PDB file of N, H, CA, C and O in Angstrom:
ATOM      1  N   MET A   1      -6.276  -5.391   4.172  1.00  0.00           N
ATOM      2  CA  MET A   1      -7.345  -4.325   4.283  1.00  0.00           C
ATOM      3  C   MET A   1      -7.125  -3.031   4.812  1.00  0.00           C
ATOM      4  O   MET A   1      -6.765  -2.710   5.945  1.00  0.00           O
ATOM      5  N   LEU A   2      -7.485  -2.102   3.496  1.00  0.00           N
ATOM      6  H   LEU A   2      -7.778  -2.363   2.576  1.00  0.00           H
ATOM      7  CA  LEU A   2      -7.034  -1.037   3.651  1.00  0.00           C
ATOM      8  C   LEU A   2      -7.499   0.442   5.267  1.00  0.00           C
ATOM      9  O   LEU A   2      -8.669   0.696   5.550  1.00  0.00           O
ATOM     10  N   PRO A   3      -6.517   0.993   5.864  1.00  0.00           N
ATOM     11  CA  PRO A   3      -6.847   1.651   6.794  1.00  0.00           C
ATOM     12  C   PRO A   3      -7.933   2.453   6.354  1.00  0.00           C
ATOM     13  O   PRO A   3      -8.041   2.567   5.133  1.00  0.00           O
ATOM     14  N   VAL A   4      -9.150   3.309   7.409  1.00  0.00           N
ATOM     15  H   VAL A   4      -9.062   3.216   8.401  1.00  0.00           H
ATOM     16  CA  VAL A   4      -9.929   4.161   7.016  1.00  0.00           C
ATOM     17  C   VAL A   4      -9.309   5.813   6.112  1.00  0.00           C
ATOM     18  O   VAL A   4      -9.901   6.367   5.185  1.00  0.00           O
ATOM     19  N   ASN A   5      -8.300   6.159   6.608  1.00  0.00           N
ATOM     20  H   ASN A   5      -7.820   5.709   7.361  1.00  0.00           H
ATOM     21  CA  ASN A   5      -7.919   6.949   6.334  1.00  0.00           C
ATOM     22  C   ASN A   5      -6.944   7.298   5.428  1.00  0.00           C
ATOM     23  O   ASN A   5      -5.932   7.974   5.615  1.00  0.00           O
ATOM     24  N   THR A   6      -7.523   6.543   4.003  1.00  0.00           N
ATOM     25  H   THR A   6      -8.344   5.994   3.851  1.00  0.00           H
ATOM     26  CA  THR A   6      -6.906   5.712   3.445  1.00  0.00           C
ATOM     27  C   THR A   6      -7.007   7.314   2.242  1.00  0.00           C
ATOM     28  O   THR A   6      -8.093   7.888   2.322  1.00  0.00           O
ATOM     29  N   HIS A   7      -6.198   7.816   1.457  1.00  0.00           N
ATOM     30  H   HIS A   7      -5.315   7.350   1.392  1.00  0.00           H
ATOM     31  CA  HIS A   7      -6.988   9.348   0.765  1.00  0.00           C
ATOM     32  C   HIS A   7      -6.463   8.269  -0.574  1.00  0.00           C
ATOM     33  O   HIS A   7      -5.822   7.230  -0.417  1.00  0.00           O
ATOM     34  N   PHE A   8      -6.940   8.851  -1.912  1.00  0.00           N
ATOM     35  H   PHE A   8      -7.462   9.695  -2.039  1.00  0.00           H
ATOM     36  CA  PHE A   8      -7.466   8.073  -3.146  1.00  0.00           C
ATOM     37  C   PHE A   8      -7.444   9.255  -4.298  1.00  0.00           C
ATOM     38  O   PHE A   8      -8.491   9.836  -4.585  1.00  0.00           O
ATOM     39  N   ILE A   9      -6.112   9.600  -4.986  1.00  0.00           N
ATOM     40  H   ILE A   9      -5.262   9.127  -4.753  1.00  0.00           H
ATOM     41  CA  ILE A   9      -6.039  11.532  -5.504  1.00  0.00           C
ATOM     42  C   ILE A   9      -6.437  10.637  -7.623  1.00  0.00           C
ATOM     43  O   ILE A   9      -6.006   9.646  -8.212  1.00  0.00           O
ATOM     44  N   ALA A  10      -6.879  11.135  -7.780  1.00  0.00           N
ATOM     45  H   ALA A  10      -7.229  11.940  -7.301  1.00  0.00           H
ATOM     46  CA  ALA A  10      -6.501  11.125  -9.282  1.00  0.00           C
ATOM     47  C   ALA A  10      -5.910  12.119  -9.841  1.00  0.00           C
ATOM     48  O   ALA A  10      -5.017  12.626  -9.162  1.00  0.00           O
ATOM     49  N   ARG A  11      -6.139  12.638 -11.008  1.00  0.00           N
ATOM     50  H   ARG A  11      -6.864  12.226 -11.560  1.00  0.00           H
ATOM     51  CA  ARG A  11      -5.779  13.587 -11.948  1.00  0.00           C
ATOM     52  C   ARG A  11      -6.807  12.853 -13.098  1.00  0.00           C
ATOM     53  O   ARG A  11      -7.167  11.762 -13.540  1.00  0.00           O
ATOM     54  N   GLY A  12      -7.023  14.596 -13.253  1.00  0.00           N
ATOM     55  H   GLY A  12      -6.731  15.483 -12.894  1.00  0.00           H
ATOM     56  CA  GLY A  12      -7.495  14.568 -14.722  1.00  0.00           C
ATOM     57  C   GLY A  12      -7.102  14.846 -16.108  1.00  0.00           C
ATOM     58  O   GLY A  12      -7.914  14.918 -17.031  1.00  0.00           O
ATOM     59  N   LYS A  13      -5.684  15.019 -16.243  1.00  0.00           N
ATOM     60  H   LYS A  13      -5.025  14.961 -15.493  1.00  0.00           H
ATOM     61  CA  LYS A  13      -5.284  15.040 -17.214  1.00  0.00           C
ATOM     62  C   LYS A  13      -4.832  12.849 -17.260  1.00  0.00           C
ATOM     63  O   LYS A  13      -4.592  12.254 -18.310  1.00  0.00           O
ATOM     64  N   SER A  14      -4.843  12.524 -16.581  1.00  0.00           N
ATOM     65  H   SER A  14      -5.038  13.007 -15.728  1.00  0.00           H
ATOM     66  CA  SER A  14      -4.229  11.292 -16.370  1.00  0.00           C
ATOM     67  C   SER A  14      -5.482  10.352 -17.672  1.00  0.00           C
ATOM     68  O   SER A  14      -6.618  10.716 -17.978  1.00  0.00           O
ATOM     69  N   PRO A  15      -4.754   9.179 -18.149  1.00  0.00           N
ATOM     70  CA  PRO A  15      -5.596   8.064 -18.589  1.00  0.00           C
ATOM     71  C   PRO A  15      -7.782   7.684 -17.725  1.00  0.00           C
ATOM     72  O   PRO A  15      -7.793   7.019 -16.689  1.00  0.00           O
ATOM     73  N   GLY A  16      -8.398   7.890 -17.970  1.00  0.00           N
ATOM     74  H   GLY A  16      -8.389   8.430 -18.812  1.00  0.00           H
ATOM     75  CA  GLY A  16      -9.480   7.474 -18.048  1.00  0.00           C
ATOM     76  C   GLY A  16      -9.445   6.661 -16.832  1.00  0.00           C
ATOM     77  O   GLY A  16      -9.952   6.944 -15.746  1.00  0.00           O
ATOM     78  N   TYR A  17      -8.784   5.616 -17.150  1.00  0.00           N
ATOM     79  H   TYR A  17      -8.373   5.386 -18.032  1.00  0.00           H
ATOM     80  CA  TYR A  17      -8.621   3.972 -16.085  1.00  0.00           C
ATOM     81  C   TYR A  17      -8.247   4.650 -14.720  1.00  0.00           C
ATOM     82  O   TYR A  17      -8.960   4.447 -13.737  1.00  0.00           O
ATOM     83  N   TYR A  18      -6.821   5.684 -14.628  1.00  0.00           N
ATOM     84  H   TYR A  18      -6.242   5.849 -15.427  1.00  0.00           H
ATOM     85  CA  TYR A  18      -7.141   5.817 -13.035  1.00  0.00           C
ATOM     86  C   TYR A  18      -7.869   6.235 -12.508  1.00  0.00           C
ATOM     87  O   TYR A  18      -7.918   6.067 -11.290  1.00  0.00           O
ATOM     88  N   LYS A  19      -8.698   6.911 -13.110  1.00  0.00           N
ATOM     89  H   LYS A  19      -8.658   7.047 -14.100  1.00  0.00           H
ATOM     90  CA  LYS A  19      -9.548   8.100 -12.256  1.00  0.00           C
ATOM     91  C   LYS A  19     -11.179   6.207 -11.885  1.00  0.00           C
ATOM     92  O   LYS A  19     -11.432   5.595 -10.847  1.00  0.00           O
ATOM     93  N   VAL A  20     -11.501   6.118 -12.687  1.00  0.00           N
ATOM     94  H   VAL A  20     -11.296   6.615 -13.531  1.00  0.00           H
ATOM     95  CA  VAL A  20     -12.067   4.787 -12.378  1.00  0.00           C
ATOM     96  C   VAL A  20     -11.605   3.934 -11.291  1.00  0.00           C
ATOM     97  O   VAL A  20     -12.274   3.641 -10.300  1.00  0.00           O
ATOM     98  N   THR A  21      -9.842   3.375 -11.667  1.00  0.00           N
ATOM     99  H   THR A  21      -9.299   3.614 -12.472  1.00  0.00           H
ATOM    100  CA  THR A  21      -9.540   2.941 -10.480  1.00  0.00           C
ATOM    101  C   THR A  21      -9.767   3.634  -8.911  1.00  0.00           C
ATOM    102  O   THR A  21     -10.017   2.845  -7.999  1.00  0.00           O
ATOM    103  N   ALA A  22      -9.687   5.001  -8.620  1.00  0.00           N
ATOM    104  H   ALA A  22      -9.484   5.642  -9.361  1.00  0.00           H
ATOM    105  CA  ALA A  22      -9.046   5.760  -7.288  1.00  0.00           C
ATOM    106  C   ALA A  22     -10.921   5.708  -7.060  1.00  0.00           C
ATOM    107  O   ALA A  22     -11.220   5.794  -5.869  1.00  0.00           O
ATOM    108  N   GLU A  23     -12.188   5.579  -8.058  1.00  0.00           N
ATOM    109  H   GLU A  23     -11.945   5.509  -9.025  1.00  0.00           H
ATOM    110  CA  GLU A  23     -13.338   6.010  -7.044  1.00  0.00           C
ATOM    111  C   GLU A  23     -13.837   4.080  -6.926  1.00  0.00           C
ATOM    112  O   GLU A  23     -14.872   3.623  -6.441  1.00  0.00           O
ATOM    113  N   ARG A  24     -12.733   3.361  -7.525  1.00  0.00           N
ATOM    114  H   ARG A  24     -11.892   3.733  -7.918  1.00  0.00           H
ATOM    115  CA  ARG A  24     -13.713   2.453  -6.853  1.00  0.00           C
ATOM    116  C   ARG A  24     -12.768   2.143  -6.045  1.00  0.00           C
ATOM    117  O   ARG A  24     -13.352   1.482  -5.186  1.00  0.00           O
ATOM    118  N   LEU A  25     -11.892   2.184  -5.818  1.00  0.00           N
ATOM    119  H   LEU A  25     -11.417   2.721  -6.515  1.00  0.00           H
ATOM    120  CA  LEU A  25     -11.137   2.036  -4.195  1.00  0.00           C
ATOM    121  C   LEU A  25     -11.732   2.751  -3.380  1.00  0.00           C
ATOM    122  O   LEU A  25     -12.057   2.280  -2.290  1.00  0.00           O
ATOM    123  N   HIS A  26     -11.969   3.854  -3.667  1.00  0.00           N
ATOM    124  H   HIS A  26     -11.705   4.236  -4.553  1.00  0.00           H
ATOM    125  CA  HIS A  26     -12.427   4.924  -2.374  1.00  0.00           C
ATOM    126  C   HIS A  26     -13.810   3.802  -1.788  1.00  0.00           C
ATOM    127  O   HIS A  26     -13.969   3.357  -0.651  1.00  0.00           O
ATOM    128  N   ALA A  27     -14.713   3.569  -3.097  1.00  0.00           N
ATOM    129  H   ALA A  27     -14.583   3.930  -4.020  1.00  0.00           H
ATOM    130  CA  ALA A  27     -15.447   2.888  -2.921  1.00  0.00           C
ATOM    131  C   ALA A  27     -16.116   2.292  -2.065  1.00  0.00           C
ATOM    132  O   ALA A  27     -17.235   2.501  -1.599  1.00  0.00           O
ATOM    133  N   ALA A  28     -15.064   1.238  -1.819  1.00  0.00           N
ATOM    134  H   ALA A  28     -14.154   1.068  -2.198  1.00  0.00           H
ATOM    135  CA  ALA A  28     -14.535  -0.426  -1.549  1.00  0.00           C
ATOM    136  C   ALA A  28     -14.083   0.104   0.073  1.00  0.00           C
ATOM    137  O   ALA A  28     -14.537  -0.657   0.927  1.00  0.00           O
ATOM    138  N   VAL A  29     -13.497   0.949   0.478  1.00  0.00           N
ATOM    139  H   VAL A  29     -13.128   1.567  -0.215  1.00  0.00           H
ATOM    140  CA  VAL A  29     -12.479   1.274   1.866  1.00  0.00           C
ATOM    141  C   VAL A  29     -13.331   2.512   2.441  1.00  0.00           C
ATOM    142  O   VAL A  29     -13.342   3.659   1.994  1.00  0.00           O
ATOM    143  N   PRO A  30     -14.296   1.820   3.935  1.00  0.00           N
ATOM    144  CA  PRO A  30     -15.201   2.588   4.081  1.00  0.00           C
ATOM    145  C   PRO A  30     -14.335   3.818   5.296  1.00  0.00           C
ATOM    146  O   PRO A  30     -13.863   3.602   6.412  1.00  0.00           O
ATOM    147  N   GLY A  31     -14.400   4.917   4.597  1.00  0.00           N
ATOM    148  H   GLY A  31     -14.783   5.092   3.690  1.00  0.00           H
ATOM    149  CA  GLY A  31     -13.817   5.972   5.357  1.00  0.00           C
ATOM    150  C   GLY A  31     -12.655   6.418   5.287  1.00  0.00           C
ATOM    151  O   GLY A  31     -11.787   6.739   6.099  1.00  0.00           O
ATOM    152  N   SER A  32     -12.752   6.394   4.289  1.00  0.00           N
ATOM    153  H   SER A  32     -13.457   6.133   3.629  1.00  0.00           H
ATOM    154  CA  SER A  32     -11.190   6.629   2.968  1.00  0.00           C
ATOM    155  C   SER A  32     -11.680   8.383   2.157  1.00  0.00           C
ATOM    156  O   SER A  32     -12.520   9.280   2.231  1.00  0.00           O
ATOM    157  N   THR A  33     -10.789   8.080   1.628  1.00  0.00           N
ATOM    158  H   THR A  33     -10.107   7.352   1.568  1.00  0.00           H
ATOM    159  CA  THR A  33     -11.180   9.797   1.243  1.00  0.00           C
ATOM    160  C   THR A  33     -11.000  10.267  -0.593  1.00  0.00           C
ATOM    161  O   THR A  33     -10.113   9.822  -1.322  1.00  0.00           O
ATOM    162  N   TYR A  34     -11.677  10.882  -0.859  1.00  0.00           N
ATOM    163  H   TYR A  34     -12.397  11.244  -0.267  1.00  0.00           H
ATOM    164  CA  TYR A  34     -10.864  10.872  -2.359  1.00  0.00           C
ATOM    165  C   TYR A  34     -11.062  12.680  -2.942  1.00  0.00           C
ATOM    166  O   TYR A  34     -11.754  13.652  -2.639  1.00  0.00           O
ATOM    167  N   GLU A  35      -9.910  12.314  -3.993  1.00  0.00           N
ATOM    168  H   GLU A  35      -9.348  11.525  -4.239  1.00  0.00           H
ATOM    169  CA  GLU A  35      -9.947  13.837  -4.556  1.00  0.00           C
ATOM    170  C   GLU A  35      -9.439  14.106  -6.412  1.00  0.00           C
ATOM    171  O   GLU A  35      -8.525  13.462  -6.926  1.00  0.00           O
ATOM    172  N   LEU A  36      -9.995  14.826  -6.921  1.00  0.00           N
ATOM    173  H   LEU A  36     -10.738  15.349  -6.503  1.00  0.00           H
ATOM    174  CA  LEU A  36      -9.758  14.586  -8.294  1.00  0.00           C
ATOM    175  C   LEU A  36      -8.965  15.998  -8.839  1.00  0.00           C
ATOM    176  O   LEU A  36      -9.507  17.081  -9.058  1.00  0.00           O
ATOM    177  N   SER A  37      -7.639  15.690  -8.981  1.00  0.00           N
ATOM    178  H   SER A  37      -7.198  14.810  -8.803  1.00  0.00           H
ATOM    179  CA  SER A  37      -6.989  17.083  -9.523  1.00  0.00           C
ATOM    180  C   SER A  37      -6.933  17.369 -10.535  1.00  0.00           C
ATOM    181  O   SER A  37      -5.983  16.789 -11.061  1.00  0.00           O
ATOM    182  N   PRO A  38      -7.580  18.156 -11.377  1.00  0.00           N
ATOM    183  CA  PRO A  38      -8.208  18.226 -12.391  1.00  0.00           C
ATOM    184  C   PRO A  38      -7.516  18.853 -13.684  1.00  0.00           C
ATOM    185  O   PRO A  38      -7.973  18.922 -14.825  1.00  0.00           O
ATOM    186  N   LYS A  39      -5.538  19.558 -12.888  1.00  0.00           N
ATOM    187  H   LYS A  39      -5.167  19.501 -11.961  1.00  0.00           H
ATOM    188  CA  LYS A  39      -4.970  19.767 -13.642  1.00  0.00           C
ATOM    189  C   LYS A  39      -4.162  18.758 -14.138  1.00  0.00           C
ATOM    190  O   LYS A  39      -3.695  18.691 -15.275  1.00  0.00           O
ATOM    191  N   GLY A  40      -3.933  17.484 -12.648  1.00  0.00           N
ATOM    192  H   GLY A  40      -4.313  17.538 -11.725  1.00  0.00           H
ATOM    193  CA  GLY A  40      -2.385  16.654 -12.423  1.00  0.00           C
ATOM    194  C   GLY A  40      -2.757  16.353 -13.897  1.00  0.00           C
ATOM    195  O   GLY A  40      -3.633  16.852 -14.604  1.00  0.00           O
ATOM    196  N   PHE A  41      -1.588  15.132 -14.225  1.00  0.00           N
ATOM    197  H   PHE A  41      -0.877  14.727 -13.650  1.00  0.00           H
ATOM    198  CA  PHE A  41      -1.536  14.453 -14.955  1.00  0.00           C
ATOM    199  C   PHE A  41      -0.576  13.114 -14.397  1.00  0.00           C
ATOM    200  O   PHE A  41       0.190  13.290 -13.449  1.00  0.00           O
ATOM    201  N   HIS A  42      -0.677  11.923 -14.993  1.00  0.00           N
ATOM    202  H   HIS A  42      -1.299  11.780 -15.763  1.00  0.00           H
ATOM    203  CA  HIS A  42       0.568  11.166 -14.776  1.00  0.00           C
ATOM    204  C   HIS A  42       1.590  11.456 -15.002  1.00  0.00           C
ATOM    205  O   HIS A  42       2.150  11.505 -16.097  1.00  0.00           O
ATOM    206  N   GLY A  43       2.187  11.820 -13.428  1.00  0.00           N
ATOM    207  H   GLY A  43       1.733  11.781 -12.538  1.00  0.00           H
ATOM    208  CA  GLY A  43       3.557  11.792 -14.294  1.00  0.00           C
ATOM    209  C   GLY A  43       3.815  13.424 -13.491  1.00  0.00           C
ATOM    210  O   GLY A  43       4.898  14.010 -13.522  1.00  0.00           O
ATOM    211  N   SER A  44       2.459  14.000 -12.740  1.00  0.00           N
ATOM    212  H   SER A  44       1.580  13.525 -12.714  1.00  0.00           H
ATOM    213  CA  SER A  44       2.826  15.117 -12.282  1.00  0.00           C
ATOM    214  C   SER A  44       3.195  15.338 -10.746  1.00  0.00           C
ATOM    215  O   SER A  44       2.968  16.347 -10.079  1.00  0.00           O
ATOM    216  N   ILE A  45       3.753  14.281 -10.384  1.00  0.00           N
ATOM    217  H   ILE A  45       3.938  13.461 -10.926  1.00  0.00           H
ATOM    218  CA  ILE A  45       4.112  14.643  -8.771  1.00  0.00           C
ATOM    219  C   ILE A  45       5.696  15.308  -8.779  1.00  0.00           C
ATOM    220  O   ILE A  45       5.988  16.247  -8.038  1.00  0.00           O
ATOM    221  N   PRO A  46       6.649  14.697  -9.704  1.00  0.00           N
ATOM    222  CA  PRO A  46       7.640  15.633  -9.769  1.00  0.00           C
ATOM    223  C   PRO A  46       7.210  16.653 -10.537  1.00  0.00           C
ATOM    224  O   PRO A  46       8.273  17.005 -11.048  1.00  0.00           O
ATOM    225  N   ALA A  47       6.522  17.247 -10.896  1.00  0.00           N
ATOM    226  H   ALA A  47       5.658  16.960 -10.481  1.00  0.00           H
ATOM    227  CA  ALA A  47       6.669  18.648 -11.182  1.00  0.00           C
ATOM    228  C   ALA A  47       6.312  19.153 -10.308  1.00  0.00           C
ATOM    229  O   ALA A  47       6.906  20.177  -9.969  1.00  0.00           O
ATOM    230  N   ALA A  48       5.281  18.726  -9.598  1.00  0.00           N
ATOM    231  H   ALA A  48       4.799  17.894  -9.873  1.00  0.00           H
ATOM    232  CA  ALA A  48       4.863  19.200  -8.636  1.00  0.00           C
ATOM    233  C   ALA A  48       4.892  19.120  -7.013  1.00  0.00           C
ATOM    234  O   ALA A  48       3.928  19.443  -6.319  1.00  0.00           O
ATOM    235  N   ILE A  49       6.203  18.618  -6.473  1.00  0.00           N
ATOM    236  H   ILE A  49       6.986  18.356  -7.037  1.00  0.00           H
ATOM    237  CA  ILE A  49       6.771  17.938  -5.603  1.00  0.00           C
ATOM    238  C   ILE A  49       6.563  19.074  -4.419  1.00  0.00           C
ATOM    239  O   ILE A  49       5.767  18.779  -3.528  1.00  0.00           O
ATOM    240  N   ASP A  50       7.192  20.282  -4.358  1.00  0.00           N
ATOM    241  H   ASP A  50       7.839  20.522  -5.082  1.00  0.00           H
ATOM    242  CA  ASP A  50       6.445  21.057  -2.928  1.00  0.00           C
ATOM    243  C   ASP A  50       5.494  21.212  -3.437  1.00  0.00           C
ATOM    244  O   ASP A  50       5.078  22.265  -2.955  1.00  0.00           O
ATOM    245  N   GLU A  51       4.912  20.925  -4.022  1.00  0.00           N
ATOM    246  H   GLU A  51       5.250  20.069  -4.414  1.00  0.00           H
ATOM    247  CA  GLU A  51       2.919  21.156  -3.490  1.00  0.00           C
ATOM    248  C   GLU A  51       2.598  19.987  -3.270  1.00  0.00           C
ATOM    249  O   GLU A  51       1.751  20.161  -2.394  1.00  0.00           O
ATOM    250  N   LEU A  52       2.653  18.972  -3.417  1.00  0.00           N
ATOM    251  H   LEU A  52       3.341  18.831  -4.128  1.00  0.00           H
ATOM    252  CA  LEU A  52       2.316  17.163  -2.873  1.00  0.00           C
ATOM    253  C   LEU A  52       2.965  17.373  -1.342  1.00  0.00           C
ATOM    254  O   LEU A  52       2.562  16.629  -0.447  1.00  0.00           O
ATOM    255  N   VAL A  53       3.981  18.402  -1.050  1.00  0.00           N
ATOM    256  H   VAL A  53       4.308  19.006  -1.777  1.00  0.00           H
ATOM    257  CA  VAL A  53       4.788  17.355   0.565  1.00  0.00           C
ATOM    258  C   VAL A  53       3.798  18.569   0.762  1.00  0.00           C
ATOM    259  O   VAL A  53       2.635  18.344   0.427  1.00  0.00           O
ATOM    260  N   THR A  54       4.004  19.449   1.110  1.00  0.00           N
ATOM    261  H   THR A  54       4.949  19.632   1.382  1.00  0.00           H
ATOM    262  CA  THR A  54       2.887  20.444   1.531  1.00  0.00           C
ATOM    263  C   THR A  54       1.067  20.010   1.967  1.00  0.00           C
ATOM    264  O   THR A  54       0.340  20.152   2.950  1.00  0.00           O
ATOM    265  N   ASP A  55       0.920  19.298   0.261  1.00  0.00           N
ATOM    266  H   ASP A  55       1.511  19.183  -0.538  1.00  0.00           H
ATOM    267  CA  ASP A  55      -0.813  18.653   0.944  1.00  0.00           C
ATOM    268  C   ASP A  55      -0.557  17.825   1.759  1.00  0.00           C
ATOM    269  O   ASP A  55      -0.752  18.038   2.956  1.00  0.00           O
ATOM    270  N   ILE A  56       0.090  16.342   1.159  1.00  0.00           N
ATOM    271  H   ILE A  56       0.248  16.169   0.187  1.00  0.00           H
ATOM    272  CA  ILE A  56       0.384  15.611   2.357  1.00  0.00           C
ATOM    273  C   ILE A  56       0.546  15.856   3.643  1.00  0.00           C
ATOM    274  O   ILE A  56      -0.341  15.437   4.386  1.00  0.00           O
ATOM    275  N   SER A  57       1.565  16.501   4.176  1.00  0.00           N
ATOM    276  H   SER A  57       2.286  16.842   3.572  1.00  0.00           H
ATOM    277  CA  SER A  57       1.752  17.410   5.232  1.00  0.00           C
ATOM    278  C   SER A  57       0.354  17.150   6.014  1.00  0.00           C
ATOM    279  O   SER A  57       0.002  16.296   6.827  1.00  0.00           O
ATOM    280  N   GLU A  58      -0.402  18.460   5.304  1.00  0.00           N
ATOM    281  H   GLU A  58      -0.115  19.154   4.643  1.00  0.00           H
ATOM    282  CA  GLU A  58      -1.749  18.998   6.027  1.00  0.00           C
ATOM    283  C   GLU A  58      -2.802  18.503   5.873  1.00  0.00           C
ATOM    284  O   GLU A  58      -3.818  18.962   6.396  1.00  0.00           O
ATOM    285  N   TYR A  59      -2.784  17.058   4.835  1.00  0.00           N
ATOM    286  H   TYR A  59      -1.959  16.684   4.411  1.00  0.00           H
ATOM    287  CA  TYR A  59      -3.771  15.900   5.513  1.00  0.00           C
ATOM    288  C   TYR A  59      -3.120  15.482   6.326  1.00  0.00           C
ATOM    289  O   TYR A  59      -3.772  15.714   7.344  1.00  0.00           O
ATOM    290  N   PHE A  60      -1.970  14.852   6.697  1.00  0.00           N
ATOM    291  H   PHE A  60      -1.441  14.663   5.871  1.00  0.00           H
ATOM    292  CA  PHE A  60      -1.884  14.354   8.387  1.00  0.00           C
ATOM    293  C   PHE A  60      -2.010  15.064   9.139  1.00  0.00           C
ATOM    294  O   PHE A  60      -2.453  14.646  10.209  1.00  0.00           O
ATOM    295  N   LYS A  61      -1.734  16.348   9.023  1.00  0.00           N
ATOM    296  H   LYS A  61      -1.374  16.687   8.154  1.00  0.00           H
ATOM    297  CA  LYS A  61      -1.959  17.089  10.226  1.00  0.00           C
ATOM    298  C   LYS A  61      -3.371  17.839  10.924  1.00  0.00           C
ATOM    299  O   LYS A  61      -3.520  18.358  12.030  1.00  0.00           O
ATOM    300  N   GLY A  62      -4.207  17.679   9.915  1.00  0.00           N
ATOM    301  H   GLY A  62      -4.086  17.258   9.016  1.00  0.00           H
ATOM    302  CA  GLY A  62      -5.905  17.853  10.300  1.00  0.00           C
ATOM    303  C   GLY A  62      -6.276  16.414  10.042  1.00  0.00           C
ATOM    304  O   GLY A  62      -7.439  16.040  10.191  1.00  0.00           O
TER     305      GLY A  62
END
């Protein structure tokens, strides 16, 4: 079982099955959150590492 504070993210420019999978996982995990990054693509993490670290740290602070 995943914890209730699990955060699912899909990227708008990734293949469609990533979004479908994230949405279904979010629906199956009570208390989870879901976010769609419209400009993101699969593999965008290395390109946006500074922003990602900031967002993740803010998520855990909040």
